Structures are given as structure tokens and as C-alpha cells.
C-alpha positions as CSV (number, residue, x, y, z in Angstrom):
1,M,11.3,-10.7,-2.7
2,R,13.4,-12.1,-0.1
3,P,12.9,-12.3,3.4
4,I,14.1,-9.5,5.5
5,H,15.8,-9.9,9.1
6,H,16.3,-6.8,11.3
7,R,17.8,-7.4,14.6
8,L,18.2,-3.7,15.9
9,E,15.1,-2.0,17.2
10,G,15.2,1.2,15.2
11,R,15.4,-0.8,11.9
12,V,12.5,-3.1,12.5
13,R,10.6,0.3,13.5
14,S,11.7,1.7,10.5
15,H,11.0,-1.2,8.2
16,I,7.1,-1.3,9.8
17,F,7.0,2.7,9.2
18,L,8.1,1.9,5.4
19,C,5.8,-0.6,5.2
20,M,2.5,1.3,6.5
21,L,3.8,4.4,4.8
22,A,4.0,2.4,1.2
23,Y,0.4,1.1,1.9
24,Y,-1.1,4.5,2.6
25,V,0.7,5.7,-0.5
26,E,-1.3,3.2,-2.3
27,W,-4.4,3.5,-0.6
28,H,-4.3,7.2,-1.5
29,M,-3.4,6.9,-5.1
30,R,-6.6,4.6,-5.6
31,E,-8.9,6.4,-3.8
32,A,-7.7,9.6,-5.9
33,W,-7.4,7.8,-9.1
34,R,-11.0,5.7,-8.7
35,P,-12.8,7.8,-10.8
36,L,-9.9,7.0,-14.1
37,M,-9.7,3.7,-13.3
38,F,-13.2,1.9,-14.4
39,T,-13.5,-0.1,-11.2
40,D,-17.3,1.5,-10.8
41,Q,-18.1,-0.1,-14.0
42,V,-16.9,-3.3,-13.2
43,Q,-18.4,-3.2,-9.8
44,Q,-21.8,-2.6,-11.2
45,A,-21.7,-4.8,-14.5
46,K,-21.2,-8.0,-11.8
């Protein structure tokens, strides 16, 4: 990965929006797939 340097306000806002959207999609998929991922069993074993 490399640093992203935006100079225009619209591009900065778009970049932040895409980062937040990616984070939300990741969170949503983890919640939806939780029963399939065996994370509950791993946590209970600890």
C-alpha cells in the first residue's frame, strides 16, 4: 500500500466515504457469516 495524497476537498471526502463504506461492508459480512466462521467456538474454548 502507498500513501494517498488528495488535494481537492471532493476527493478527500470521496476517499473517506469509500473507507467507511469498506469498513461497513466488512462488519456486515462478519456479522452475517458469524455462524459459519467458528469464532464462537474458538472464544468459548479460551
